[in-house]
TORTIFI-595159 format. One record per residue (C-alpha): residue number from 1; x, y, z; residue in three letters. Coordinates in steps of 0.02 Angstrom, whole numbers, m for minus. Example, Ala and Ser with C-alpha at 12.3 -4.5 7.8 and 13.67 -1.06 7.14 Angstrom:
2
R    i    east   north      up   aa
R    1     615    m225     390  ALA
R    2     684     m53     357  SER
// end
This chain:
702
R    i    east   north      up   aa
R    1   11180    4125     794  MET
R    2   10990    4134     812  CYS
R    3   10974    3959     741  LYS
R    4   11098    3891     867  ILE
R    5   11006    3975    1011  LEU
R    6   10844    3899     946  LEU
R    7   10925    3728     948  PHE
R    8   10986    3750    1127  ILE
R    9   10816    3811    1185  SER
R   10   10731    3662    1105  LEU
R   11   10848    3544    1197  LEU
R   12   10793    3615    1362  THR
R   13   10606    3598    1331  VAL
R   14   10529    3483    1462  GLY
R   15   10440    3351    1359  PHE
R   16   10322    3247    1465  ALA
R   17   10302    3083    1372  TRP
R   18   10385    2927    1440  GLY
R   19   10376    2810    1290  THR
R   20   10531    2766    1192  GLU
R   21   10577    2891    1056  PRO
R   22   10516    2852     882  GLY
R   23   10642    2789     756  MET
R   24   10720    2929     653  PRO
R   25   10707    2923     465  LYS
R   26   10834    2822     365  GLU
R   27   10906    2894     205  ILE
R   28   11024    2775     115  PRO
R   29   11194    2854      82  PHE
R   30   11320    2749     m12  THR
R   31   11503    2784     m46  GLN
R   32   11611    2678    m160  GLN
R   33   11786    2640     m94  ILE
R   34   11878    2544    m229  GLY
R   35   11791    2377    m246  GLN
R   36   11696    2404     m82  TYR
R   37   11530    2490     m53  SER
R   38   11494    2575     114  TRP
R   39   11317    2624     165  THR
R   40   11261    2735     308  ASP
R   41   11073    2765     326  THR
R   42   11100    2896     463  TYR
R   43   11229    2996     368  HIS
R   44   11104    3140     357  TRP
R   45   11131    3170     543  MET
R   46   11314    3218     516  THR
R   47   11333    3401     568  THR
R   48   11498    3495     551  ILE
R   49   11531    3631     684  PRO
R   50   11452    3794     626  GLY
R   51   11314    3706     531  GLU
R   52   11134    3704     593  THR
R   53   11065    3529     628  PRO
R   54   10922    3471     520  ALA
R   55   10749    3500     599  PRO
R   56   10716    3313     601  ALA
R   57   10879    3287     698  LEU
R   58   10829    3420     825  ILE
R   59   10661    3334     850  ASP
R   60   10742    3164     874  TYR
R   61   10869    3230    1000  ILE
R   62   10731    3317    1098  ASN
R   63   10636    3153    1110  GLU
R   64   10792    3060    1168  GLU
R   65   10836    3193    1298  ASN
R   66   10657    3191    1364  ALA
R   67   10657    3002    1376  TYR
R   68   10823    3004    1472  SER
R   69   10758    3137    1592  ARG
R   70   10604    3035    1629  ASN
R   71   10704    2877    1662  TRP
R   72   10820    2973    1777  LEU
R   73   10673    3055    1865  LYS
R   74   10616    2882    1918  ASP
R   75   10789    2852    1995  HIS
R   76   10819    3026    2063  ASP
R   77   10841    2975    2244  LYS
R   78   10998    2875    2207  LEU
R   79   11065    3011    2091  ARG
R   80   11044    3144    2227  ALA
R   81   11131    3035    2356  VAL
R   82   11278    3001    2239  LEU
R   83   11296    3184    2194  LEU
R   84   11302    3232    2377  ALA
R   85   11437    3101    2408  GLU
R   86   11540    3162    2260  PHE
R   87   11538    3341    2323  LYS
R   88   11583    3286    2499  LYS
R   89   11733    3184    2443  ASN
R   90   11796    3297    2304  GLU
R   91   11975    3355    2335  PRO
R   92   12035    3523    2271  LYS
R   93   12182    3523    2152  SER
R   94   12311    3650    2206  PHE
R   95   12460    3626    2093  TYR
R   96   12426    3552    1921  SER
R   97   12425    3661    1766  ASP
R   98   12503    3813    1846  LEU
R   99   12603    3845    1688  GLY
R  100   12752    3923    1779  ILE
R  101   12883    4004    1669  GLN
R  102   13055    4058    1728  VAL
R  103   13155    4199    1649  GLN
R  104   13312    4254    1739  GLY
R  105   13268    4282    1921  HIS
R  106   13079    4292    1898  TYR
R  107   12936    4169    1885  GLU
R  108   12780    4205    1784  TYR
R  109   12611    4121    1794  ARG
R  110   12428    4147    1750  ILE
R  111   12323    4201    1898  SER
R  112   12144    4148    1932  LYS
R  113   12078    4312    1863  ASN
R  114   12172    4288    1697  ASN
R  115   12316    4407    1732  ASN
R  116   12498    4363    1705  ILE
R  117   12589    4393    1869  ILE
R  118   12776    4407    1899  ARG
R  119   12849    4333    2058  ILE
R  120   13018    4360    2138  ASN
R  121   13058    4187    2212  PRO
R  122   13175    4263    2340  LEU
R  123   13061    4397    2411  THR
R  124   12898    4308    2362  LYS
R  125   12835    4477    2303  LYS
R  126   12716    4470    2156  SER
R  127   12661    4605    2034  THR
R  128   12542    4608    1887  VAL
R  129   12643    4600    1726  PHE
R  130   12493    4592    1608  PHE
R  131   12314    4640    1650  SER
R  132   12193    4533    1551  ALA
R  133   12044    4635    1609  LYS
R  134   12116    4789    1526  LYS
R  135   12131    4708    1355  PHE
R  136   11997    4573    1352  PHE
R  137   11818    4621    1392  ALA
R  138   11772    4451    1466  ASP
R  139   11926    4434    1577  ALA
R  140   11891    4418    1762  GLY
R  141   11749    4295    1735  THR
R  142   11763    4109    1765  GLU
R  143   11806    4085    1581  GLU
R  144   11988    4048    1542  LYS
R  145   12031    4190    1423  ILE
R  146   12220    4170    1424  ILE
R  147   12260    3993    1370  ASN
R  148   12450    4012    1371  ASN
R  149   12590    4139    1358  PHE
R  150   12778    4162    1329  ARG
R  151   12884    4298    1409  ILE
R  152   13029    4371    1308  SER
R  153   13205    4345    1380  PRO
R  154   13223    4533    1410  ASP
R  155   13057    4535    1508  HIS
R  156   12986    4674    1398  LYS
R  157   12862    4574    1295  TYR
R  158   12740    4431    1309  ALA
R  159   12655    4328    1176  VAL
R  160   12480    4295    1244  VAL
R  161   12367    4161    1173  PHE
R  162   12183    4204    1198  ALA
R  163   12059    4062    1178  ASP
R  164   11885    4137    1186  GLU
R  165   11765    4148    1039  ASP
R  166   11810    4290     920  ASP
R  167   11960    4341    1027  GLN
R  168   12055    4180     992  THR
R  169   12231    4210     926  GLY
R  170   12409    4266     962  TYR
R  171   12435    4438    1041  TYR
R  172   12598    4533    1067  LEU
R  173   12603    4633    1229  TYR
R  174   12730    4773    1251  ASP
R  175   12755    4810    1437  SER
R  176   12853    4970    1404  THR
R  177   12704    5047    1314  ALA
R  178   12572    4944    1404  ASP
R  179   12496    4904    1233  SER
R  180   12439    4750    1142  ILE
R  181   12409    4702     961  ARG
R  182   12339    4546     881  LYS
R  183   12454    4453     763  ILE
R  184   12365    4438     595  PRO
R  185   12343    4258     536  THR
R  186   12246    4186     389  ALA
R  187   12153    4064     500  ASP
R  188   12109    4053     684  GLU
R  189   12244    3952     776  PRO
R  190   12186    3791     856  ASP
R  191   12320    3780     989  GLU
R  192   12471    3871    1061  PHE
R  193   12646    3841     990  ALA
R  194   12768    3985    1014  CYS
R  195   12949    4021    1067  GLU
R  196   13055    4180    1078  TRP
R  197   13224    4210    1000  THR
R  198   13362    4229    1130  SER
R  199   13388    4414    1088  ASP
R  200   13201    4455    1109  SER
R  201   13194    4524     931  SER
R  202   13046    4415     887  GLY
R  203   12962    4249     907  PHE
R  204   12918    4094     807  LEU
R  205   12742    4026     809  PHE
R  206   12654    3881     724  ALA
R  207   12484    3877     643  MET
R  208   12418    3700     657  ASN
R  209   12249    3657     586  SER
R  210   12144    3510     642  ARG
R  211   12072    3497     467  THR
R  212   12160    3480     299  THR
R  213   12246    3650     302  THR
R  214   12435    3625     299  LEU
R  215   12531    3675     456  SER
R  216   12649    3823     441  GLU
R  217   12790    3903     544  LEU
R  218   12804    4093     555  PHE
R  219   12920    4226     626  PHE
R  220   12855    4391     695  GLN
R  221   12976    4532     738  GLY
R  222   12929    4643     885  VAL
R  223   12973    4802     790  GLY
R  224   12887    4752     629  SER
R  225   12718    4826     590  LYS
R  226   12694    4701     450  LYS
R  227   12620    4529     469  GLY
R  228   12720    4372     510  PRO
R  229   12847    4298     389  VAL
R  230   12825    4116     337  SER
R  231   12976    4005     374  LEU
R  232   12913    3833     322  ILE
R  233   12750    3756     263  ARG
R  234   12724    3569     283  LEU
R  235   12670    3459     139  THR
R  236   12570    3324     230  ASP
R  237   12401    3364     310  VAL
R  238   12432    3228     440  ARG
R  239   12581    3323     512  ASP
R  240   12588    3471     630  GLU
R  241   12723    3578     711  ILE
R  242   12779    3585     893  GLU
R  243   12904    3712     962  LEU
R  244   13018    3708    1113  SER
R  245   13176    3793    1177  VAL
R  246   13327    3706    1253  SER
R  247   13358    3715    1440  THR
R  248   13508    3830    1412  ASP
R  249   13402    3933    1290  GLN
R  250   13535    3920    1153  LYS
R  251   13432    3819    1029  TYR
R  252   13255    3812     964  LEU
R  253   13181    3644     920  PHE
R  254   13051    3622     784  VAL
R  255   12964    3453     789  ALA
R  256   12865    3393     639  VAL
R  257   12752    3258     707  LEU
R  258   12606    3143     677  SER
R  259   12550    2978     754  TYR
R  260   12678    2891     643  ALA
R  261   12835    2995     678  HIS
R  262   12911    3142     773  ARG
R  263   13058    3218     681  ASP
R  264   13157    3354     772  VAL
R  265   13249    3496     686  TYR
R  266   13352    3631     769  THR
R  267   13416    3807     739  LEU
R  268   13510    3934     847  PRO
R  269   13394    4032     962  ALA
R  270   13471    4196     902  ASP
R  271   13456    4156     715  ALA
R  272   13275    4113     671  PRO
R  273   13305    4122     482  PHE
R  274   13440    3988     487  SER
R  275   13408    3826     392  PRO
R  276   13324    3692     497  LEU
R  277   13446    3550     535  VAL
R  278   13376    3375     571  PRO
R  279   13452    3301     729  LEU
R  280   13432    3122     666  ILE
R  281   13372    3048     504  GLU
R  282   13184    3064     482  ALA
R  283   13100    2894     476  LYS
R  284   12924    2822     487  HIS
R  285   12882    2762     664  LEU
R  286   13027    2855     742  ARG
R  287   12985    2971     887  PHE
R  288   13120    3094     943  THR
R  289   13135    3221    1086  PHE
R  290   13284    3336    1119  ALA
R  291   13366    3462    1236  ASP
R  292   13536    3546    1249  HIS
R  293   13657    3587    1391  ASP
R  294   13845    3581    1424  GLU
R  295   13849    3400    1363  ASN
R  296   13782    3451    1194  GLY
R  297   13620    3387    1120  PHE
R  298   13527    3258    1225  ILE
R  299   13413    3152    1117  ILE
R  300   13279    3027    1168  GLN
R  301   13232    2919    1019  THR
R  302   13195    2743     958  ASN
R  303   13329    2706     827  LEU
R  304   13246    2548     764  GLY
R  305   13175    2456     917  PRO
R  306   13005    2498     988  ASP
R  307   13078    2578    1143  TYR
R  308   13181    2731    1187  TYR
R  309   13367    2754    1221  ASP
R  310   13452    2915    1274  LEU
R  311   13594    2983    1164  TYR
R  312   13708    3135    1155  THR
R  313   13793    3223    1009  LYS
R  314   13904    3376    1011  LYS
R  315   13848    3453     847  SER
R  316   13674    3471     774  PRO
R  317   13735    3414     604  MET
R  318   13653    3254     541  LEU
R  319   13818    3162     518  ASP
R  320   13883    3204     694  ALA
R  321   13911    3043     794  PRO
R  322   13779    2986     920  LEU
R  323   13835    2916    1087  THR
R  324   13714    2806    1185  LYS
R  325   13711    2864    1366  MET
R  326   13560    2775    1444  VAL
R  327   13494    2611    1375  LYS
R  328   13310    2571    1368  GLY
R  329   13219    2407    1337  SER
R  330   13044    2338    1312  ILE
R  331   13034    2301    1499  ALA
R  332   13112    2468    1553  ALA
R  333   13069    2601    1425  ASP
R  334   13124    2781    1451  ILE
R  335   12965    2885    1453  GLU
R  336   13034    3061    1478  THR
R  337   13195    3151    1527  PHE
R  338   13227    3322    1604  ASP
R  339   13385    3426    1621  VAL
R  340   13442    3512    1782  TYR
R  341   13600    3599    1843  LYS
R  342   13677    3451    1935  ASP
R  343   13580    3300    1870  PHE
R  344   13464    3223    1741  TYR
R  345   13299    3146    1789  ILE
R  346   13204    3014    1690  THR
R  347   13035    2933    1710  ILE
R  348   13057    2751    1661  ARG
R  349   12935    2608    1646  LYS
R  350   12967    2454    1752  ASN
R  351   12919    2273    1717  ALA
R  352   12747    2296    1796  ALA
R  353   12709    2443    1681  GLY
R  354   12723    2569    1823  LEU
R  355   12841    2717    1830  GLN
R  356   13008    2739    1918  ASP
R  357   13106    2899    1940  LEU
R  358   13290    2881    1898  GLU
R  359   13426    3008    1936  ILE
R  360   13587    3021    1835  TYR
R  361   13734    3138    1865  ASN
R  362   13798    3255    1729  LYS
R  363   13909    3115    1663  SER
R  364   13754    3006    1643  PHE
R  365   13809    2890    1782  LYS
R  366   13661    2810    1870  PHE
R  367   13637    2879    2046  MET
R  368   13467    2832    2118  LYS
R  369   13301    2750    2077  ARG
R  370   13136    2790    2163  PHE
R  371   12993    2665    2151  SER
R  372   12816    2679    2221  PHE
R  373   12698    2551    2297  ASP
R  374   12532    2618    2232  ASP
R  375   12426    2500    2129  GLY
R  376   12412    2627    1989  TYR
R  377   12483    2802    1973  TYR
R  378   12567    2918    1850  TYR
R  379   12707    3044    1870  LEU
R  380   12734    3208    1780  THR
R  381   12877    3330    1799  VAL
R  382   12799    3500    1830  GLN
R  383   12808    3608    1674  GLY
R  384   12925    3748    1728  HIS
R  385   12981    3829    1566  ARG
R  386   13138    3926    1521  GLY
R  387   13238    3858    1666  LEU
R  388   13411    3930    1683  SER
R  389   13556    3809    1701  THR
R  390   13563    3858    1884  GLY
R  391   13399    3770    1921  HIS
R  392   13433    3623    2036  ASP
R  393   13265    3562    2102  LYS
R  394   13139    3452    2012  ALA
R  395   12954    3458    2056  VAL
R  396   12855    3300    2018  ILE
R  397   12666    3279    2025  ILE
R  398   12606    3106    2073  LYS
R  399   12425    3056    2042  ASN
R  400   12363    2886    2098  SER
R  401   12197    2797    2117  VAL
R  402   12202    2825    2306  LEU
R  403   12300    2987    2319  VAL
R  404   12226    3114    2197  PRO
R  405   12374    3233    2196  GLU
R  406   12540    3234    2285  GLU
R  407   12684    3355    2255  VAL
R  408   12860    3283    2268  LEU
R  409   13023    3377    2253  SER
R  410   13200    3316    2220  PHE
R  411   13372    3393    2238  ASP
R  412   13542    3314    2267  LEU
R  413   13555    3379    2445  LEU
R  414   13383    3332    2513  GLY
R  415   13336    3187    2400  GLY
R  416   13153    3152    2361  LEU
R  417   13027    3232    2478  LYS
R  418   12838    3241    2483  ALA
R  419   12802    3427    2483  SER
R  420   12613    3436    2489  THR
R  421   12466    3318    2484  THR
R  422   12281    3356    2465  ILE
R  423   12190    3350    2632  LYS
R  424   12088    3194    2659  GLY
R  425   12203    3075    2566  ASN
R  426   12234    2973    2723  SER
R  427   12051    2921    2723  ASN
R  428   12068    2847    2550  PHE
R  429   12227    2750    2587  THR
R  430   12159    2694    2756  LYS
R  431   11995    2623    2693  ASN
R  432   12031    2560    2516  TYR
R  433   12154    2448    2425  ILE
R  434   12230    2468    2252  ALA
R  435   12299    2306    2183  LYS
R  436   12398    2281    2021  ARG
R  437   12387    2111    1935  ILE
R  438   12408    2047    1757  GLU
R  439   12305    1939    1640  PHE
R  440   12343    1855    1475  LYS
R  441   12263    1923    1318  SER
R  442   12219    1809    1173  TYR
R  443   12393    1818    1096  ASP
R  444   12478    1780    1262  GLY
R  445   12526    1961    1300  THR
R  446   12521    2004    1485  LEU
R  447   12410    2155    1514  VAL
R  448   12406    2253    1679  PRO
R  449   12242    2264    1775  LEU
R  450   12211    2379    1924  THR
R  451   12081    2327    2052  LEU
R  452   12022    2453    2182  ILE
R  453   11904    2402    2321  TYR
R  454   11858    2429    2502  LYS
R  455   11966    2344    2634  LYS
R  456   11888    2186    2702  GLY
R  457   11803    2139    2538  LEU
R  458   11809    1950    2512  ASP
R  459   11881    1922    2337  LEU
R  460   11847    1735    2344  SER
R  461   11665    1768    2299  VAL
R  462   11599    1862    2145  PRO
R  463   11565    2048    2157  HIS
R  464   11493    2180    2044  LYS
R  465   11626    2274    1948  VAL
R  466   11641    2445    1867  HIS
R  467   11764    2410    1726  TYR
R  468   11849    2537    1611  SER
R  469   11994    2570    1493  ALA
R  470   12054    2703    1371  TYR
R  471   12190    2631    1259  GLY
R  472   12234    2768    1136  CYS
R  473   12365    2900    1091  TYR
R  474   12496    2815    1199  GLY
R  475   12410    2897    1348  SER
R  476   12387    2831    1524  LEU
R  477   12212    2813    1593  TYR
R  478   12170    2986    1659  ASP
R  479   12141    2976    1847  LEU
R  480   12085    3158    1848  ASN
R  481   11944    3111    1730  TYR
R  482   11795    3109    1846  ALA
R  483   11679    2990    1755  HIS
R  484   11681    2854    1886  GLY
R  485   11868    2836    1916  HIS
R  486   11922    2991    2007  ALA
R  487   11941    2924    2183  VAL
R  488   11807    3039    2255  TYR
R  489   11680    2961    2136  ASN
R  490   11746    2783    2144  ALA
R  491   11726    2778    2334  VAL
R  492   11537    2790    2312  SER
R  493   11543    2630    2208  LEU
R  494   11665    2541    2323  MET
R  495   11563    2585    2477  ASP
R  496   11419    2492    2393  ARG
R  497   11524    2335    2374  GLY
R  498   11584    2361    2195  LEU
R  499   11760    2331    2133  ILE
R  500   11828    2466    2019  VAL
R  501   11937    2391    1882  ALA
R  502   12047    2476    1752  ILE
R  503   12123    2375    1609  ALA
R  504   12284    2454    1543  HIS
R  505   12256    2394    1366  VAL
R  506   12370    2414    1217  ARG
R  507   12356    2577    1124  GLY
R  508   12391    2671    1286  GLY
R  509   12563    2708    1356  GLY
R  510   12562    2595    1507  ASP
R  511   12712    2489    1455  LYS
R  512   12803    2614    1348  GLY
R  513   12817    2651    1163  LEU
R  514   12787    2473    1104  HIS
R  515   12623    2468    1202  TRP
R  516   12560    2614    1099  PHE
R  517   12621    2539     935  LEU
R  518   12539    2372     972  GLU
R  519   12370    2461     984  GLY
R  520   12395    2584     841  ARG
R  521   12330    2577     663  TYR
R  522   12303    2397     604  GLN
R  523   12340    2335     781  ASN
R  524   12185    2421     855  ARG
R  525   12100    2251     872  MET
R  526   12225    2214    1013  ASN
R  527   12144    2354    1114  THR
R  528   11974    2269    1102  LEU
R  529   12041    2094    1133  ASN
R  530   12135    2152    1288  ASP
R  531   11978    2229    1362  PHE
R  532   11871    2074    1332  ILE
R  533   12009    1958    1395  ALA
R  534   12019    2061    1556  GLY
R  535   11834    2035    1589  ALA
R  536   11848    1848    1554  GLU
R  537   11996    1839    1672  PHE
R  538   11898    1919    1815  MET
R  539   11754    1798    1784  ILE
R  540   11870    1647    1777  GLU
R  541   11954    1697    1941  LYS
R  542   11786    1716    2027  GLY
R  543   11808    1903    2054  ILE
R  544   11645    1935    1962  THR
R  545   11522    1849    1845  ARG
R  546   11437    1882    1681  LYS
R  547   11313    2028    1679  ARG
R  548   11384    2092    1844  ALA
R  549   11506    2205    1752  ILE
R  550   11465    2385    1713  GLY
R  551   11581    2462    1584  ILE
R  552   11621    2643    1540  SER
R  553   11743    2751    1447  SER
R  554   11755    2922    1366  TYR
R  555   11810    3005    1203  SER
R  556   11930    2889    1110  ALA
R  557   11884    2753    1236  GLY
R  558   11711    2750    1156  GLY
R  559   11794    2643    1022  PHE
R  560   11808    2508    1156  ILE
R  561   11633    2524    1229  ILE
R  562   11549    2537    1059  GLY
R  563   11635    2380     998  ASN
R  564   11633    2262    1147  VAL
R  565   11446    2275    1176  ILE
R  566   11427    2197    1003  THR
R  567   11572    2075    1011  LYS
R  568   11526    2007    1184  ARG
R  569   11354    2073    1235  PRO
R  570   11335    1927    1356  ASP
R  571   11470    1994    1474  LEU
R  572   11404    2164    1521  TRP
R  573   11269    2219    1642  GLY
R  574   11270    2401    1584  ALA
R  575   11376    2518    1477  ALA
R  576   11415    2705    1479  ILE
R  577   11485    2786    1322  ASN
R  578   11533    2964    1368  TYR
R  579   11568    3076    1217  MET
R  580   11633    2919    1133  GLY
R  581   11712    2895     962  PHE
R  582   11598    2766     878  THR
R  583   11574    2823     696  ASP
R  584   11742    2748     648  TYR
R  585   11720    2743     459  ILE
R  586   11601    2891     436  GLY
R  587   11712    3013     531  THR
R  588   11875    2955     454  MET
R  589   11801    2971     278  LEU
R  590   11754    3154     308  ASN
R  591   11907    3268     307  ASP
R  592   11797    3419     347  GLU
R  593   11777    3351     524  ILE
R  594   11899    3425     650  ASN
R  595   12048    3310     680  GLY
R  596   12007    3179     548  THR
R  597   12161    3203     440  SER
R  598   12275    3205     593  LYS
R  599   12208    3035     649  GLU
R  600   12233    2941     487  TRP
R  601   12406    2886     548  ASN
R  602   12327    2826     710  LEU
R  603   12168    2732     664  VAL
R  604   12180    2719     475  GLY
R  605   12122    2810     318  ASP
R  606   11970    2716     249  PRO
R  607   11980    2808      83  ARG
R  608   12111    2677      39  ASP
R  609   12019    2513      m4  PRO
R  610   12145    2399      83  GLU
R  611   12139    2505     240  THR
R  612   11949    2511     234  PHE
R  613   11949    2320     229  LYS
R  614   12035    2301     398  TRP
R  615   11952    2454     477  MET
R  616   11773    2398     446  LEU
R  617   11773    2252     572  PRO
R  618   11826    2379     706  MET
R  619   11692    2510     672  SER
R  620   11566    2517     816  PRO
R  621   11432    2605     713  GLN
R  622   11446    2487     565  ASP
R  623   11450    2326     666  ASN
R  624   11292    2350     770  LEU
R  625   11184    2198     729  ARG
R  626   11023    2113     784  PRO
R  627   11063    2040     956  THR
R  628   11019    2059    1140  ASP
R  629   11120    2210    1198  TYR
R  630   11151    2262    1379  PRO
R  631   11078    2428    1442  PRO
R  632   11175    2570    1360  VAL
R  633   11183    2755    1407  TYR
R  634   11266    2866    1275  THR
R  635   11318    3047    1300  TRP
R  636   11356    3181    1171  SER
R  637   11389    3368    1180  ALA
R  638   11329    3493    1051  ARG
R  639   11489    3599    1061  ASP
R  640   11614    3456    1062  ASP
R  641   11733    3489     917  SER
R  642   11836    3331     949  GLU
R  643   11701    3197     951  VAL
R  644   11555    3277     860  LEU
R  645   11386    3260     944  PHE
R  646   11307    3166     799  HIS
R  647   11419    3014     832  GLU
R  648   11324    2969     991  GLY
R  649   11157    3012     910  VAL
R  650   11187    2900     759  LYS
R  651   11250    2760     872  PHE
R  652   11094    2768     982  THR
R  653   10976    2773     833  ALA
R  654   11053    2617     757  LYS
R  655   11065    2529     926  LEU
R  656   10878    2555     953  ARG
R  657   10842    2483     782  LYS
R  658   10954    2329     795  THR
R  659   10936    2272     976  ARG
R  660   10821    2122     995  THR
R  661   10780    2145    1179  ASN
R  662   10698    2282    1282  GLN
R  663   10845    2337    1389  GLU
R  664   10861    2522    1430  THR
R  665   10937    2633    1296  THR
R  666   10970    2814    1343  LEU
R  667   11045    2963    1252  LEU
R  668   11085    3134    1327  THR
R  669   11146    3274    1214  VAL
R  670   11219    3416    1318  ILE
R  671   11167    3581    1238  PRO
R  672   11330    3676    1270  GLU
R  673   11510    3644    1318  GLY
R  674   11622    3499    1269  LYS
R  675   11549    3379    1396  GLY
R  676   11594    3497    1538  ASP
R  677   11443    3613    1523  HIS
R  678   11557    3759    1483  GLY
R  679   11661    3730    1639  GLY
R  680   11520    3701    1763  SER
R  681   11584    3575    1891  THR
R  682   11411    3561    1968  LYS
R  683   11330    3509    1805  GLU
R  684   11472    3392    1760  TYR
R  685   11465    3301    1928  LEU
R  686   11279    3283    1902  ASN
R  687   11317    3195    1736  ASP
R  688   11432    3076    1829  VAL
R  689   11297    3045    1960  ALA
R  690   11171    3005    1823  GLN
R  691   11292    2885    1739  SER
R  692   11333    2796    1901  MET
R  693   11147    2786    1942  THR
R  694   11122    2698    1775  PHE
R  695   11263    2575    1813  ILE
R  696   11207    2537    1991  LEU
R  697   11022    2517    1952  GLU
R  698   11054    2395    1810  HIS
R  699   11186    2293    1903  LEU
R  700   11061    2278    2044  LYS
R  701   10935    2204    1923  LEU
R  702   11063    2083    1852  ASN
// end
C-alpha cells in the first residue's frame, strides 16, 4: 500500500521543465508463436493490478505528465472557457440506473445514501428496508457501496452485493433479525449475478472471473450456516454465467455465454438442484435470450442466420417443437423483447439502423409501431425486475444526440407518452441539427454516419470536424459518454463552427446482430476500413478536408484511433485516445491481465500461430512505424482494471520514437480511478476540456 501511495504522490509532483520527455529504455522481449517471432521492447512496462510499477516507469510517467501539464498551461484560457461551458450546459440525469425491483405490491430501489428503500406504489410511502450505514462503515459517502441487490419473494431477505475494496462480495441480509452475513467465496466476485428460488429458501449466484479462473454456479440456503453448494463449474475460461428469472417467476434461466455464443438453460424456480435443461441446441455463434409466461417459453435466437427471430415452445425439453412468432431479417433485426400483462414489446432495427418500438398482443399479432425522427438515438426498456404478470405499463428511456434523456411510457389504454424530459432540451433541438446519412465502405457496405451541427451552417463548404466511433461488443455509441459527444460538450464544438460526426462502424450493434459479427474476430479490419471510408466520404462530399478532422474514442475504441493514425496519418488534424486498447498482441498474450481470456472469442487468441498471423496487421502498438503522425493525446488511468494504464504509456513511448515530425505528443496518466477520478465529475469534465482544447488548438493550426 505504501508503494502505491508513493507512486500516486510522485505523479502529482509539479515538474517544471518544458522539454519533451526523454526516451525510456528499451529491453528486447521476444516470444515465439509457432513459426512466428514477436518482439516488444517496452514489455518491461507491463504492470498487472496489484504490482508496483518499476521505478524507471514511474520516472517516465512523471516526465510525460509534467510535459502535458506545461503544454496545457500554455492553453489554459481555452480550457477554462470550455469547462465553464460544459458545466453550464450539463443536464442532470434523473431516471437511468435506478435499479427498481418489484416484488408483490412493493418496489425496491437503492437510495442516494446507499440504503435499500421499499415503496408502496399506491400510497407512495417509502421505508428503509436495509440500512447500509449500519453494516458498511463507508456507507453514506459519495462512494457507491451497494452495487446491486435481490429481494426474496417473501420480502424477508435481501442478497446485497457490495463493491468497495475489502468489502466486495455477496451478503445475505435477514430483515426479521436485522442481521447480515457475508457469503464465503474462494475468490472476490467481479460482478453481480444472483436470483432467488420462488419459495425464498435460498438463492443461486455465479462467480465469474475476468482472468483464467473457471466460472461456477452456487446455491446458498438461507437457513444453512455452511458455505454455498456448487451446482456447475464451466470448462472453458472464455465463458461466464448470467442468471435471470422469468416474468412469471416460475423459471430460472442460466446463460453460459461468451463473445461466440449465448446458450440458455432453464430449471424450475422452486427446484434449484434440478438438472439444467438447454432450451435450444448449443451452437457456436448462436445467441439466445428467453422468458416465460402463459404462452410458454419465449425465445429470441438466431437459428442459423445472422439475425434474430422470436419463437415459443410449451416445454423446456430440447426436443419440444419451436414455433416462430415474429420474424426478423438483416434489415429489421429484433434487438430485445419484453413481456407484459396485455402485450409484448420489442425494440427492432429499421433499414436506417435506427430503432423502432413494436407492440404485439398476447397472440403475437402485430399492433403498433413507433418510429422516431432523431438523427441518432437509442432506446432501453427500464430495468424493472421481478414484474408480476399484472404489470401493464412499459417505461422506455430514449437518449439522443440532441435530447440527453427522455422518459416514455406505454400502455394499451394511453399509448406511447413522453413522461419527463430533462430541462433545457428545447434549446438543443432549437439550435442544432442531427442528420443521419450513409456512406459506402471499401467492400460496398453502407455504413450509417450521424452529423450534428449548428443550424445555419453551410455544408457546401468544408468545415472542421470532430469525428468518432466505437465499434465493439455489439454496443451502440454511448451518448452518455462525455468525452466530446454528450450534447452538453458537443455544443461547445458546434458553437465554434465544428461538425460533430459519429460513424456507426461494424463491430457495434447499430444494424443488429450481423453488424456485430461483421466486426468481430477476423472481421475486425472492417471496423477500421469503415472509419477511414467515412472520413474519405466527408472529404469527397466537401463537408471537410484533410487535416481538418479531429478524431477521438475511448476504451475499446482505442483500437480504431491507434490504428488509423498509422494507416492514414494524412487525414487527421489531431487525435485523442482516451483509456484506449492499443496493445492488441501484448495484452491478448497475457492471460494474467483482467479480461484477456474472455476477449479471445472477440478479438482473437494470438497464442495460436494462424490467429496471430491475421491479428498482427491490426495491432496499433505493433504497427507504429516511421512516418509523419498527427498530434496525439493519449490518456491512461492507474486504477483502470479493464484497459491497463501501461497500454497508453507503451503506445506513447513508441509513438515518440517512430514519428518523423515534431507534432505534439501528450500523455496523461490519471493517478486514481478508472478514468473518472474515483467518481469526481469535476475532474472528469476537466479532462474533457483538456482533450477538446487539444483538438481545437491543433485544428486551428491546420
